[in-house]
N, C-alpha and C positions, 0 to 999 in steps of 0.2 A: 785046906785052902789057906794060902798065904796072902796076907794083905800088906801092901807096901805102905810103910808109915811115912806120912808127910812130915817134914821138918817144920817145927814151929818157927815162925818168923816174927821176932819181936819188933815193934816199932822203934824208930830212933828217938833221940832226945833233942832238946833245943841246943843249938849252937849259937852262942852269943858273941858277936864281934864288937869289941869296944874300940871306938875311934878316940884315942886319947887326945889328939890335937883338937878335934872338933867337940869333944865332950859328949858324943852321942853313942848309942848302942843300936845294933841291928840284930834281930833274932831270926834264925832260920829253923823252922820246925822239922822234927822227925829225922834228924841227921844220924846216919849210922856209922859213917867213917869220913875222914877228911884229911887234906894236907893243905898247907899254905906254901905258896911259891917262895923261893929263896929271897927274892926281892921284896916280898910282903905285899905285892900288888893284887894277887888272886888267891882265892880259896876254892879248891876243887873238892866236891863232896858228893856223897851218896845219900839218897833219901830212902828210908824204909818206913812206909806209911801204913796206918790202919786201913786206909783206902788204897788198894793196890794200884789204881790208875795213877797215883801220885808218885810212885816209885821211880827212881831214875838217878842219873849222874849229871851233875851240873857244875858250872864254873861261875864264880861271882867276882866281879872286879870290886875290890874293897873301896876304892876311892869314890865311886859313884853308885854302887849297888847294882850295876848292870849284871844281869844273869844270862848265861848262855846254856842251853840244853845240849848235853853231849849224847845222851841216850835215855829213852824212857821205856817203861813197860813193867809189868808185875814181876818182881824178882829181888835179888840181893845184889847190891853194888858195894864193893869193899876192896880193900888192899890197894888203895891209891898209892902211887909212887910217881917219880918223875925221872926223866933222863937227865944227863949232865947239863943240857942246855935249859932245862925247865920249860921247854916248849912242847914236850910230848908227855902225856900223863896216862900211862897204861893202868888199867884196873881190872879187877875180876868181876864178872857179871854172870849170874845165872838168872836169866830173865825170859819172859814171854814178851816179845817185842810187839807193841801195839801200833807203832808207826815207825817208818824207816828212819835211821839216823840221817843227819845232814850229809850232803854229798861230800863236803870237805870235812875231814876229821881234824884239820888244823884250823878251827874256827876262832881261836884266841890269838890276838896280836898284841 
């Protein structure tokens, strides 16, 4: 009898965003992978949590901390990249989706 081995999923680590102009810090917990847009306005990141319901891909506007959910569900979100315009952020996700993604995939303006 052969048993399929489940891959161990490690939780992410803290991502700390330093706002040098304002002298403030913001911490995002359990980040597994991220990119910062070329203009420095957004950070797009994946969360790998000890609590699978918190897993997902998110985009955060650095100036005001506004966060947009790109996709959620128990899984692994990684390999973030951007197209030449920096308006499309493909990523790899192996996930069990717990709610549908937004109707518009271009939710960042």
